[in-house]
N, C-alpha and C positions, 0 to 999 in steps of 0.2 A: 274405162278411163273416165275420171270425174270431170264434169263441166259445171260451171256456175252459169245459170241463165238468169239474166236481169231484165225485168220488164218495167218500162216506164208507161204509165197509163195516160191516156188522153184526158184532157179536162172535160167536165160535164158528161161523164159516162157512168156515173154511179148506178143509174137505172139498168145499164147493161149487166153490171156485176150482179145485182140483185136478181135479175131475170134468169141468168145463166149459171148462177153459183152451184146449184144442185148438179147440173150436167158437168161442170168443171170439176167438182169434187169426185164425181163418179169416174171421170176420166183419170184423175190422179190415182184413184184407188185401182183402176184397171191396169195402170202402168206402174204399180208400186215396185216392180222388179227393176225399173229403170229410173224412176223419180224417187230419190232417197228421202228428200225433204222439200217442203214447199211452204210458202207463206207470204203474207202481204208485207209491204214496206211502207213506212210512214215518214212524212216530213213534219215533225211536230205532231199535231193531232190529225193532220190531213193525210189521207191515203195517197201514196205516191207511185204505187206499182206493186211488183212482187218479185220473188226470187225462187228459183228451184236449184237444188243440187241434184244433178242427174249422173248416173253411172251407166254410160253407153260407150260403144266401141269407137265412135268418131263424131265429129261435128255435124256431119250430114244427118246422122241419126238423132242428134239433139235438135236440129232444125226441124226434122220430121215430127218430133213430139210437139214442138211449138205450133207447127202448122195444123196439127190434128186436134189441138185443144179447142173445146167449144167456144172459148173466148176469142180465138183468132179471127174468125170472119166477121165479128161484131163491130170492129172499129175501136174496141177498148184499148188495145195496145198501140201506144204512140211510137214506141221504139223497143227493140229487143237487142240484147247483146248475148252472144254465146261465147264463153271464155273457158278454155281448158284450165283446170285447177289442179294444183299439186299440194296435197296436205303435208305440212311439216310439223304440226302440233295438234294433239288430240288428247282429251281426257287427262290433262295435266302433264303430258309427256311429249317429248320430241319423238316424232315417228320416223 
């Protein structure tokens, strides 16, 4: 079941991202069967957070991924939303 996970980052935590980025990317790679896509979000030129598209059985599993990400205990994430997503359009066609 697809979930969109939206992360809002705390201000003044760029050093955290730089310090833990390699571990975060290794985590994403290790969970590539569940995390379909991931990347940063921007407000203009400023980093604003990130988003994942996860394919997991339920919201509890999505939250478990969030809490196991190396970024989680660092204070980088100001807020997180886990939203069930239903795809209706892909690759130029209604699905």
